[in-house]
PAGULO-616899 format. One line per field, with one value per atom (N, C-alpha, C): residue in three letters; y negated, z negated, x; atom name. Coordinates in steps of 0.2 Angstrom, whole numbers, m for minus. Layout:
residuo (ala	...);
v (Y	...);
w (Z	...);
u (X	...);
atomo (CA	...);
//
This chain:
residuo (met	met	met	arg	arg	arg	arg	arg	arg	asp	asp	asp	ala	ala	ala	arg	arg	arg	gly	gly	gly	gly	gly	gly	gln	gln	gln	pro	pro	pro	leu	leu	leu	arg	arg	arg	pro	pro	pro	gly	gly	gly	val	val	val	arg	arg	arg	trp	trp	trp	leu	leu	leu	ala	ala	ala	ala	ala	ala	gly	gly	gly	ala	ala	ala	ala	ala	ala	ala	ala	ala	gly	gly	gly	leu	leu	leu	val	val	val	val	val	val	leu	leu	leu	thr	thr	thr	gly	gly	gly	cys	cys	cys	gly	gly	gly	ser	ser	ser	thr	thr	thr	leu	leu	leu	leu	leu	leu	gly	gly	gly	thr	thr	thr	ser	ser	ser	thr	thr	thr	gly	gly	gly	val	val	val	ala	ala	ala	thr	thr	thr	thr	thr	thr	ser	ser	ser	thr	thr	thr	thr	thr	thr	ser	ser	ser	gly	gly	gly	ser	ser	ser	thr	thr	thr	thr	thr	thr	ser	ser	ser	thr	thr	thr	thr	thr	thr	val	val	val	pro	pro	pro	val	val	val	asn	asn	asn	gly	gly	gly	glu	glu	glu	val	val	val	ala	ala	ala	val	val	val	ala	ala	ala	phe	phe	phe	pro	pro	pro	val	val	val	val	val	val	ala	ala	ala	cys	cys	cys	thr	thr	thr	asp	asp	asp	pro	pro	pro	ala	ala	ala	tyr	tyr	tyr	gly	gly	gly	gly	gly	gly	val	val	val	pro	pro	pro	ile	ile	ile	lys	lys	lys	ser	ser	ser	ser	ser	ser	ser	ser	ser	gly	gly	gly	trp	trp	trp	asn	asn	asn	pro	pro	pro	thr	thr	thr	ile	ile	ile	leu	leu	leu	val	val	val	ala	ala	ala	pro	pro	pro	val	val	val	pro	pro	pro	thr	thr	thr	ser	ser	ser	leu	leu	leu	ala	ala	ala	gly	gly	gly	lys	lys	lys	val	val	val	thr	thr	thr	phe	phe	phe	tyr	tyr	tyr	thr	thr	thr	asp	asp	asp	gly	gly	gly	leu	leu	leu	his	his	his	thr	thr	thr	leu	leu	leu	leu	leu	leu	gly	gly	gly	pro	pro	pro	ser	ser	ser	gly	gly	gly	trp	trp	trp	thr	thr	thr	cys	cys	cys	ser	ser	ser	gln	gln	gln	val	val	val	thr	thr	thr	pro	pro	pro	gly	gly	gly	ala	ala	ala	ser	ser	ser	gly	gly	gly	gln	gln	gln	ser	ser	ser	ser	ser	ser	ser	ser	ser	pro	pro	pro	thr	thr	thr	thr	thr	thr	thr	thr	thr	thr	thr	thr	ile	ile	ile	ile	ile	ile	gly	gly	gly	tyr	tyr	tyr	gly	gly	gly	ala	ala	ala	ser	ser	ser	thr	thr	thr	thr	thr	thr	thr	thr	thr	thr	thr	thr	thr	thr	thr	asn	asn	asn	pro	pro	pro	gly	gly	gly	asp	asp	asp	thr	thr	thr	ser	ser	ser	gly	gly	gly	gln	gln	gln	ser	ser	ser	ala	ala	ala	ala	ala	ala	ile	ile	ile	ala	ala	ala	ala	ala	ala	arg	arg	arg	gly	gly	gly	ser	ser	ser	thr	thr	thr	thr	thr	thr	leu	leu	leu	ala	ala	ala	val	val	val	tyr	tyr	tyr	pro	pro	pro	pro	pro	pro	asn	asn	asn	asp	asp	asp	pro	pro	pro	val	val	val	pro	pro	pro	pro	pro	pro	thr	thr	thr	ser	ser	ser	gly	gly	gly	ala	ala	ala	pro	pro	pro	met	met	met	pro	pro	pro	gly	gly	gly	ala	ala	ala	glu	glu	glu	gly	gly	gly	ile	ile	ile	phe	phe	phe	ala	ala	ala	thr	thr	thr	tyr	tyr	tyr	ala	ala	ala	thr	thr	thr	thr	thr	thr	gly	gly	gly	ser	ser	ser	pro	pro	pro	ala	ala	ala	gly	gly	gly	val	val	val	gln	gln	gln	leu	leu	leu	val	val	val	cys	cys	cys	pro	pro	pro	phe	phe	phe	phe	phe	phe	thr	thr	thr	ile	ile	ile	pro	pro	pro	ser	ser	ser	trp	trp	trp	gln	gln	gln	ser	ser	ser	gln	gln	gln	ser	ser	ser	ala	ala	ala	gly	gly	gly	cys	cys	cys	ser	ser	ser	thr	thr	thr	thr	thr	thr	lys	lys	lys	pro	pro	pro	ala	ala	ala	gly	gly	gly	glu	glu	glu	leu	leu	leu	thr	thr	thr	asn	asn	asn	ala	ala	ala	leu	leu	leu	thr	thr	thr	pro	pro	pro	asp	asp	asp	val	val	val	thr	thr	thr	ala	ala	ala	val	val	val	ala	ala	ala	asp	asp	asp	pro	pro	pro	ala	ala	ala	gly	gly	gly	val	val	val	val	val	val	gly	gly	gly	ser	ser	ser	leu	leu	leu	ala	ala	ala	ala	ala	ala	ser	ser	ser	gly	gly	gly	gly	gly	gly	gln	gln	gln	thr	thr	thr	thr	thr	thr	val	val	val	ser	ser	ser	gly	gly	gly	val	val	val	val	val	val	leu	leu	leu	phe	phe	phe	pro	pro	pro	gln	gln	gln	ile	ile	ile	pro	pro	pro	ser	ser	ser	ala	ala	ala	val	val	val	ser	ser	ser	tyr	tyr	tyr	gly	gly	gly	ser	ser	ser	pro	pro	pro	val	val	val	ala	ala	ala	val	val	val	ala	ala	ala	ala	ala	ala	glu	glu	glu	ser	ser	ser	cys	cys	cys	ser	ser	ser	leu	leu	leu	glu	glu	glu	ala	ala	ala	ala	ala	ala	ser	ser	ser	leu	leu	leu	cys	cys	cys	ala	ala	ala	thr	thr	thr	val	val	val	leu	leu	leu	ser	ser	ser	asp	asp	asp	phe	phe	phe	glu	glu	glu	val	val	val	arg	arg	arg	glu	glu	glu	phe	phe	phe	pro	pro	pro	val	val	val	pro	pro	pro	thr	thr	thr);
v (m82	m76	m78	m75	m76	m72	m75	m72	m71	m67	m66	m72	m71	m77	m81	m78	m81	m82	m81	m83	m77	m71	m66	m61	m55	m50	m53	m52	m53	m49	m52	m48	m42	m37	m31	m32	m30	m31	m26	m28	m24	m23	m25	m23	m29	m30	m35	m32	m34	m31	m34	m31	m34	m37	m43	m45	m42	m43	m40	m44	m40	m43	m43	m40	m40	m35	m36	m32	m25	m22	m15	m12	m16	m15	m15	m20	m21	m15	m13	m7	m1	0	6	7	1	2	m1	m6	m9	m4	1	6	11	10	15	11	7	4	m2	m5	m10	m17	m22	m29	m32	m38	m42	m45	m48	m52	m50	m51	m49	m53	m56	m60	m56	m58	m54	m53	m58	m58	m53	m52	m48	m51	m58	m61	m65	m70	m75	m78	m80	m84	m91	m95	m102	m106	m111	m114	m122	m126	m133	m137	m141	m145	m152	m157	m164	m166	m162	m164	m160	m157	m154	m146	m143	m136	m133	m128	m124	m117	m113	m106	m103	m99	m96	m88	m85	m78	m77	m72	m70	m63	m62	m55	m52	m46	m41	m35	m33	m27	m27	m32	m32	m33	m34	m34	m41	m42	m49	m49	m55	m56	m60	m57	m60	m60	m63	m64	m61	m58	m54	m59	m59	m64	m61	m65	m64	m66	m62	m63	m63	m68	m67	m62	m58	m54	m57	m54	m58	m54	m58	m55	m55	m48	m48	m50	m51	m54	m61	m64	m71	m73	m68	m69	m68	m64	m63	m69	m74	m79	m77	m80	m78	m80	m75	m76	m81	m86	m91	m91	m90	m90	m97	m97	m103	m106	m101	m103	m107	m107	m110	m106	m99	m95	m92	m95	m92	m92	m88	m88	m86	m88	m86	m82	m81	m76	m74	m68	m64	m61	m61	m58	m50	m45	m38	m34	m29	m24	m19	m22	m18	m18	m12	m11	m16	m19	m24	m21	m14	m11	m11	m13	m14	m21	m26	m33	m33	m37	m37	m32	m26	m21	m20	m24	m24	m31	m31	m38	m37	m42	m41	m44	m41	m44	m45	m50	m52	m55	m54	m58	m63	m65	m70	m66	m60	m57	m50	m46	m40	m41	m38	m38	m31	m30	m23	m24	m19	m19	m15	m17	m13	m15	m11	m13	m20	m23	m30	m30	m35	m36	m33	m30	m26	m31	m29	m33	m30	m35	m34	m36	m32	m34	m31	m35	m32	m27	m22	m17	m17	m18	m18	m11	m11	m4	m1	5	9	9	11	12	18	17	22	28	34	40	43	44	47	53	55	61	67	72	78	82	80	83	78	81	76	73	67	64	64	65	65	59	55	49	51	49	50	44	42	36	37	33	34	28	29	23	26	22	23	30	32	39	45	44	49	48	54	53	56	53	56	57	63	64	65	61	61	63	65	67	64	60	57	61	59	63	65	71	73	69	70	66	68	65	67	64	67	64	62	62	60	58	54	52	45	43	37	36	40	40	38	42	41	34	32	25	19	20	15	14	20	19	17	17	15	7	5	m2	m3	m8	m9	m9	m7	m7	m12	m14	m18	m14	m14	m11	m15	m15	m19	m13	m14	m10	m14	m11	m13	m8	m10	m6	m9	m5	m7	m12	m17	m22	m20	m14	m12	m6	m5	1	0	5	5	5	8	8	5	m1	m4	m1	1	3	m2	m6	m12	m11	m5	m3	4	5	11	15	21	25	26	26	27	34	35	42	46	53	57	55	55	53	46	42	34	32	28	26	19	19	13	14	9	9	6	10	8	8	2	1	0	3	2	1	m4	m7	m6	m4	m4	m4	m3	m1	5	8	14	12	6	4	4	6	7	14	17	24	24	19	19	20	17	18	25	27	34	39	38	42	42	36	36	40	41	44	51	53	59	65	66	72	73	67	67	66	63	62	64	65	67	62	62	57	60	57	60	63	69	73	69	65	61	56	53	48	51	56	59	62	64	67	61	55	49	46	47	45	50	56	61	63	63	64	71	74	81	81	85	85	90	94	99	96	98	95	99	95	98	104	109	114	112	114	112	105	101	95	96	92	93	87	88	82	83	77	77	72	73	68	65	59	55	53	50	48	49	48	49	44	39	34	34	38	38	45	46	53	52	56	56	61	60	64	65	71	72	77	75	79	81	87	90	89	90	90	95	92	96	97	94	94	88	89	83	83	78	78	71	69	64	57	57	51	48	42	39	41	43	45	52	56	63	67	72	77	77	72	72	77	75	79	78	73	72	71	72	72	65	64	57	58	53	53	47	47	41	42	37	37	34	37	34	32	26	23	22	25	24	23	17	16	20	23	28	24	20	16	20	24	29	28	22	21	20	16	14	21	25	31	36	37	41	39	33	31	29	29	28	21	16	9	7	2	0	m1	2	1	0	m4	m6	0	2	8	6	9	8	14	14	20	17	20	18	24	24	30	27	31	29	34	32	37	34	35	32	38	36	40	40	34	34	35	42	44	42	41	40	33	29	22	22	28	28	28	31	31	24	20	13	9	10	7	9	15	17	15	15	13	6	2	m5	m6	m2	m3	m1	5	7	1	m2	m7	m13	m15	m21	m20	m15	m14	m10	m8	m4	m8	m4	m7	m8	m14	m15	m18	m14	m16	m22	m26	m33	m32);
w (55	53	48	48	43	37	31	25	21	16	12	8	4	1	m4	m6	m11	m8	m1	3	1	0	m2	4	4	9	16	22	28	30	34	36	40	41	45	51	53	59	65	71	76	77	72	73	71	74	72	70	64	61	62	64	65	59	59	54	54	48	48	53	56	61	68	69	75	79	86	91	89	88	87	81	76	70	72	76	77	82	86	91	87	82	78	73	70	64	65	70	70	72	75	77	71	65	60	54	56	51	47	50	46	49	46	49	48	50	49	43	40	34	28	22	17	11	9	3	m2	m8	m13	m11	m7	m4	2	5	11	17	16	21	26	24	28	25	30	27	27	24	23	27	31	34	33	33	32	38	40	46	45	46	45	38	33	26	24	29	28	27	23	23	26	30	34	33	34	33	40	42	48	48	54	54	61	61	67	70	75	77	80	78	81	82	89	91	87	86	83	75	73	65	63	56	54	50	51	48	41	36	29	27	21	18	12	12	5	2	m5	m8	m8	m9	m9	m16	m20	m26	m25	m28	m28	m33	m30	m35	m39	m45	m49	m49	m52	m52	m59	m61	m68	m70	m64	m65	m67	m66	m67	m72	m77	m82	m80	m74	m72	m69	m67	m63	m56	m54	m47	m42	m37	m32	m26	m25	m20	m14	m8	m2	0	1	3	9	14	20	20	14	13	15	16	18	11	8	2	2	6	7	1	1	m4	m1	6	9	15	17	22	27	33	39	39	38	39	40	44	46	40	35	29	28	27	26	21	23	19	13	13	7	1	3	m2	m5	m2	m5	m12	m15	m23	m26	m23	m26	m24	m19	m17	m16	m16	m16	m12	m9	m6	m11	m11	m16	m11	m12	m8	m12	m9	m12	m7	m2	3	9	9	14	16	10	11	8	10	8	7	1	0	m2	0	m2	m8	m13	m20	m23	m28	m32	m35	m35	m38	m45	m48	m55	m57	m53	m55	m55	m56	m57	m51	m48	m43	m45	m45	m47	m43	m42	m39	m44	m41	m45	m45	m51	m52	m50	m46	m44	m50	m51	m57	m56	m61	m60	m55	m51	m46	m50	m46	m49	m55	m53	m58	m61	m67	m70	m67	m66	m63	m67	m73	m78	m79	m80	m81	m88	m89	m96	m98	m105	m107	m112	m111	m115	m119	m125	m129	m131	m129	m131	m136	m142	m147	m148	m149	m150	m150	m154	m155	m158	m162	m165	m161	m155	m151	m148	m145	m142	m135	m130	m124	m122	m119	m117	m109	m106	m99	m97	m91	m89	m83	m83	m77	m71	m65	m60	m61	m59	m60	m55	m54	m50	m43	m40	m33	m28	m23	m18	m12	m11	m5	m7	m2	m3	m6	m7	m10	m17	m21	m28	m28	m24	m24	m21	m16	m13	m18	m22	m27	m32	m34	m39	m36	m30	m27	m25	m25	m23	m15	m13	m6	m4	m8	m7	m10	m8	m11	m12	m18	m19	m23	m21	m24	m27	m33	m36	m38	m37	m39	m44	m50	m55	m60	m64	m69	m74	m75	m80	m87	m89	m96	m96	m91	m91	m96	m101	m107	m105	m99	m96	m89	m88	m82	m77	m71	m67	m63	m67	m65	m64	m66	m66	m64	m58	m56	m53	m52	m49	m55	m53	m58	m61	m67	m70	m66	m66	m62	m65	m61	m63	m64	m63	m64	m59	m61	m57	m54	m47	m44	m36	m33	m26	m26	m22	m22	m15	m13	m6	m6	m3	m3	4	5	11	11	16	16	24	25	31	31	37	37	37	36	35	28	23	16	14	9	7	5	2	0	6	12	18	21	21	23	19	12	7	8	11	12	17	23	29	30	27	29	29	24	24	29	33	38	45	46	53	54	61	62	63	59	59	59	61	62	55	56	50	45	49	45	41	43	40	33	34	28	23	25	21	17	21	18	12	13	8	3	3	m1	m1	5	6	8	4	6	11	17	22	21	16	14	11	13	11	4	m1	m8	m7	m11	m11	m12	m8	m9	m6	m4	m1	6	8	15	19	25	30	36	40	46	50	56	60	64	62	65	72	72	79	78	83	82	77	75	71	64	63	57	54	48	45	39	39	33	28	22	17	11	8	2	m2	m9	m14	m19	m18	m22	m30	m34	m41	m43	m47	m50	m46	m40	m35	m36	m38	m38	m31	m27	m20	m19	m13	m10	m12	m13	m15	m22	m23	m30	m33	m40	m44	m43	m39	m38	m44	m45	m50	m56	m55	m60	m59	m62	m62	m56	m52	m46	m40	m34	m27	m26	m24	m22	m14	m11	m3	m1	5	7	14	17	24	24	29	30	37	38	44	46	52	54	62	64	71	75	80	84	90	88	93	95	101	103	101	104	103	96	92	85	81	82	78	80	86	88	85	85	83	75	72	65	63	68	67	62	59	54	57	55	57	51	51	46	45	39	37	31	30	25	23	17	14	9	9	4	1	m6	m9	m13	m13	m16	m22	m28	m34	m38	m36	m39	m41	m47	m49	m44	m41	m36	m29	m28	m23	m16	m16	m9	m6	m11	m8	m5	m6	m3	5	8	15	18	15	17	15	9	7	12	14	18	25	28	34	35	30	31	31	27	27	34	37	43	48	49	53	52	46	44	45	44	44	50	55	61	65	66	69	77	79	86	88	92	94	97	96	99	106);
u (79	75	70	64	59	61	59	60	54	54	48	46	40	37	42	47	51	58	59	65	70	68	72	74	71	73	70	74	72	66	61	56	58	54	55	58	64	67	64	64	62	55	51	44	40	34	29	23	20	15	8	3	m3	m7	m10	m13	m20	m24	m31	m35	m40	m44	m41	m36	m33	m37	m36	m41	m41	m35	m35	m39	m39	m43	m51	m53	m60	m62	m58	m60	m60	m56	m56	m62	m63	m68	m75	m76	m82	m88	m86	m91	m92	m90	m91	m95	m100	m104	m101	m95	m92	m93	m91	m91	m84	m84	m78	m77	m82	m80	m85	m84	m88	m89	m94	m95	m99	m100	m104	m111	m114	m121	m121	m116	m116	m121	m122	m127	m123	m119	m116	m110	m106	m100	m101	m98	m99	m93	m94	m89	m90	m85	m85	m83	m87	m85	m87	m82	m83	m86	m84	m87	m93	m96	m103	m102	m106	m105	m111	m110	m115	m114	m120	m120	m120	m115	m115	m114	m116	m115	m112	m108	m104	m106	m110	m112	m106	m105	m100	m103	m104	m108	m115	m118	m124	m124	m118	m117	m116	m116	m115	m109	m105	m98	m99	m96	m96	m89	m88	m81	m79	m74	m71	m66	m66	m61	m54	m49	m42	m39	m36	m33	m25	m21	m14	m11	m6	m3	2	4	9	15	20	27	30	30	33	40	44	50	50	45	44	39	38	33	26	25	18	14	18	14	12	6	4	9	10	15	11	15	13	17	15	19	22	28	32	30	27	25	18	15	8	2	3	m2	m4	m9	m12	m20	m23	m30	m34	m40	m45	m50	m51	m55	m52	m54	m50	m55	m53	m57	m55	m59	m57	m63	m62	m67	m69	m72	m74	m81	m84	m91	m94	m100	m103	m106	m107	m110	m105	m99	m93	m93	m97	m97	m98	m93	m94	m90	m88	m85	m77	m75	m68	m66	m59	m56	m49	m47	m40	m35	m29	m24	m18	m14	m9	m3	3	9	11	7	8	12	14	17	13	12	8	1	m4	m11	m14	m17	m20	m27	m31	m38	m39	m43	m43	m50	m51	m57	m57	m63	m64	m62	m59	m58	m52	m48	m42	m36	m30	m24	m19	m16	m11	m4	1	8	13	19	24	27	30	34	41	44	51	54	59	62	65	64	67	75	79	86	87	92	94	96	96	98	93	87	83	85	83	85	81	84	81	76	76	71	65	59	54	54	51	51	44	43	36	35	29	28	21	21	15	12	6	3	m3	m2	m7	m11	m17	m22	m29	m33	m40	m41	m36	m37	m36	m33	m32	m25	m22	m15	m16	m12	m12	m5	m4	3	3	8	9	16	17	24	25	31	33	35	35	38	45	47	54	58	65	69	68	63	62	67	69	74	71	64	61	53	50	44	43	37	35	38	37	40	47	51	58	60	56	57	55	50	48	54	57	62	69	70	76	76	82	83	82	80	79	72	67	60	56	50	45	39	36	30	25	19	13	9	7	2	m4	m10	m16	m19	m20	m22	m27	m31	m36	m33	m36	m33	m32	m36	m35	m30	m26	m21	m17	m16	m12	m4	m3	4	4	4	4	10	8	13	17	21	25	32	35	42	43	46	47	41	42	36	31	24	19	19	16	16	11	11	6	m1	m6	m12	m14	m9	m10	m15	m21	m26	m23	m24	m21	m20	m18	m17	m10	m5	2	4	7	10	17	21	28	31	35	38	45	49	56	58	64	67	71	72	76	84	85	92	94	89	91	89	92	90	83	80	73	68	70	66	67	73	74	70	70	67	59	57	49	47	51	48	51	57	60	56	52	48	43	41	36	38	44	46	53	55	61	66	71	77	83	89	95	97	100	102	107	112	117	113	107	104	100	97	94	99	105	110	113	114	117	112	106	101	100	102	101	94	91	84	82	78	75	70	71	66	61	61	56	50	44	38	37	35	33	28	28	24	17	12	5	3	8	6	3	m2	m5	m4	m2	m1	m4	m5	m9	m6	m3	0	m6	m8	m14	m11	m5	m2	5	9	16	19	16	18	15	10	6	4	6	5	0	m5	m9	m7	m7	m4	m9	m10	m14	m10	m10	m7	m13	m15	m21	m19	m24	m23	m18	m13	m8	m2	m2	3	8	14	18	22	19	21	25	24	28	24	18	14	15	15	15	9	10	4	2	5	3	5	1	3	m2	m7	m12	m18	m24	m30	m34	m32	m36	m32	m35	m31	m29	m23	m20	m19	m22	m22	m18	m15	m11	m9	m6	m3	4	8	15	16	18	19	27	28	35	35	36	36	41	39	43	46	51	55	60	60	65	72	75	82	84	80	81	81	76	75	81	82	88	95	96	103	103	97	97	97	95	95	89	89	84	77	72	65	61	57	52	47	46	42	38	32	28	23	21	17	12	6	1	m2	m2	m6	m12	m17	m23	m25	m25	m27	m32	m38	m44	m49	m53	m58	m64	m65	m70	m66	m65	m60	m63	m70	m73	m71	m68	m66	m59	m56	m49	m49	m54	m54	m54	m58	m58	m52	m49	m43	m37	m37	m31	m32	m39	m40	m38	m40	m38	m30	m27	m19	m16	m19	m17	m18	m23	m25	m20	m20	m16	m9	m6	1	3	m1	1	6	11	17	16	19	19	26	30	37	37	42	42	46);
atomo (N	CA	C	N	CA	C	N	CA	C	N	CA	C	N	CA	C	N	CA	C	N	CA	C	N	CA	C	N	CA	C	N	CA	C	N	CA	C	N	CA	C	N	CA	C	N	CA	C	N	CA	C	N	CA	C	N	CA	C	N	CA	C	N	CA	C	N	CA	C	N	CA	C	N	CA	C	N	CA	C	N	CA	C	N	CA	C	N	CA	C	N	CA	C	N	CA	C	N	CA	C	N	CA	C	N	CA	C	N	CA	C	N	CA	C	N	CA	C	N	CA	C	N	CA	C	N	CA	C	N	CA	C	N	CA	C	N	CA	C	N	CA	C	N	CA	C	N	CA	C	N	CA	C	N	CA	C	N	CA	C	N	CA	C	N	CA	C	N	CA	C	N	CA	C	N	CA	C	N	CA	C	N	CA	C	N	CA	C	N	CA	C	N	CA	C	N	CA	C	N	CA	C	N	CA	C	N	CA	C	N	CA	C	N	CA	C	N	CA	C	N	CA	C	N	CA	C	N	CA	C	N	CA	C	N	CA	C	N	CA	C	N	CA	C	N	CA	C	N	CA	C	N	CA	C	N	CA	C	N	CA	C	N	CA	C	N	CA	C	N	CA	C	N	CA	C	N	CA	C	N	CA	C	N	CA	C	N	CA	C	N	CA	C	N	CA	C	N	CA	C	N	CA	C	N	CA	C	N	CA	C	N	CA	C	N	CA	C	N	CA	C	N	CA	C	N	CA	C	N	CA	C	N	CA	C	N	CA	C	N	CA	C	N	CA	C	N	CA	C	N	CA	C	N	CA	C	N	CA	C	N	CA	C	N	CA	C	N	CA	C	N	CA	C	N	CA	C	N	CA	C	N	CA	C	N	CA	C	N	CA	C	N	CA	C	N	CA	C	N	CA	C	N	CA	C	N	CA	C	N	CA	C	N	CA	C	N	CA	C	N	CA	C	N	CA	C	N	CA	C	N	CA	C	N	CA	C	N	CA	C	N	CA	C	N	CA	C	N	CA	C	N	CA	C	N	CA	C	N	CA	C	N	CA	C	N	CA	C	N	CA	C	N	CA	C	N	CA	C	N	CA	C	N	CA	C	N	CA	C	N	CA	C	N	CA	C	N	CA	C	N	CA	C	N	CA	C	N	CA	C	N	CA	C	N	CA	C	N	CA	C	N	CA	C	N	CA	C	N	CA	C	N	CA	C	N	CA	C	N	CA	C	N	CA	C	N	CA	C	N	CA	C	N	CA	C	N	CA	C	N	CA	C	N	CA	C	N	CA	C	N	CA	C	N	CA	C	N	CA	C	N	CA	C	N	CA	C	N	CA	C	N	CA	C	N	CA	C	N	CA	C	N	CA	C	N	CA	C	N	CA	C	N	CA	C	N	CA	C	N	CA	C	N	CA	C	N	CA	C	N	CA	C	N	CA	C	N	CA	C	N	CA	C	N	CA	C	N	CA	C	N	CA	C	N	CA	C	N	CA	C	N	CA	C	N	CA	C	N	CA	C	N	CA	C	N	CA	C	N	CA	C	N	CA	C	N	CA	C	N	CA	C	N	CA	C	N	CA	C	N	CA	C	N	CA	C	N	CA	C	N	CA	C	N	CA	C	N	CA	C	N	CA	C	N	CA	C	N	CA	C	N	CA	C	N	CA	C	N	CA	C	N	CA	C	N	CA	C	N	CA	C	N	CA	C	N	CA	C	N	CA	C	N	CA	C	N	CA	C	N	CA	C	N	CA	C	N	CA	C	N	CA	C	N	CA	C	N	CA	C	N	CA	C	N	CA	C	N	CA	C	N	CA	C	N	CA	C	N	CA	C	N	CA	C	N	CA	C	N	CA	C	N	CA	C	N	CA	C	N	CA	C	N	CA	C	N	CA	C	N	CA	C	N	CA	C	N	CA	C	N	CA	C	N	CA	C	N	CA	C	N	CA	C	N	CA	C	N	CA	C	N	CA	C	N	CA	C	N	CA	C	N	CA	C	N	CA	C	N	CA	C	N	CA	C	N	CA	C	N	CA	C	N	CA	C	N	CA	C	N	CA	C	N	CA	C	N	CA	C	N	CA	C	N	CA	C	N	CA	C	N	CA	C	N	CA	C	N	CA	C	N	CA	C	N	CA	C	N	CA	C	N	CA	C	N	CA	C	N	CA	C	N	CA	C	N	CA	C	N	CA	C	N	CA	C	N	CA	C	N	CA	C	N	CA	C	N	CA	C	N	CA	C	N	CA	C	N	CA	C	N	CA	C	N	CA	C	N	CA	C	N	CA	C	N	CA	C	N	CA	C	N	CA	C	N	CA	C	N	CA	C	N	CA	C	N	CA	C	N	CA	C	N	CA	C	N	CA	C	N	CA	C	N	CA	C	N	CA	C	N	CA	C	N	CA	C	N	CA	C	N	CA	C	N	CA	C	N	CA	C	N	CA	C	N	CA	C	N	CA	C	N	CA	C	N	CA	C	N	CA	C	N	CA	C	N	CA	C	N	CA	C);
//
């Protein structure tokens, strides 16, 4: 059985996940003014053959392929050192159907197993799960600095959705956030309004995985009850079933919904992926699931970020 970059949790059972640049992603996105690769020049990619360096272009439906950089995520549990994949997959550039207009503005971040798209120059870190059994009452934190104070309120003790899954054992979350964030979202669910991109991975064999998907997909009642998961959608939350396996979610400003960082002054958008493998879903067998939320001041970037996540993590049953 394959294991993650540090030999820890087994990789998702019962499901194989597409890498970036797979055929499905090309079919979906190349027709939308995007290309395969992206450098800061947006002109060409560089390849090395027999010690010589040449500049090449790869036309795709009349477009030009360029290359986007990849940055390693860090692990706060090990002093914030960059995470290196034990399998040797530690890329510095990555093929992906991302618009070349974003060249120099976006970067890929990876822990060697999962890869996210985010603004260039930001920080990527694994998130340490919070203590199980969050308080049912919200907690308030006041940050004082530069002659001003800011008061923020953390999400109350949700029993479903991404915020609950991040705080639960059995999930893996990567957060991409501004490097000057005074409260880095590296432990438990982020505070409402926190700027960043948050991707959570789990299986329905754990409470975290059930909590991630139970508001959006039909699962056995015993499974949701065992995980203490509420199947009721938070008031004000908007959902759209894109396919039987993919649900788009939006938490408008002020709505404390299922997505990480919701409840702030801006809309948080996201997607939840749950492969509908009939026998496994019906019997409550472990199925790999994932969700990503996008909470950015430059909200227009979220569409590209979430589209890349859908293509990269789209489930294909083995």
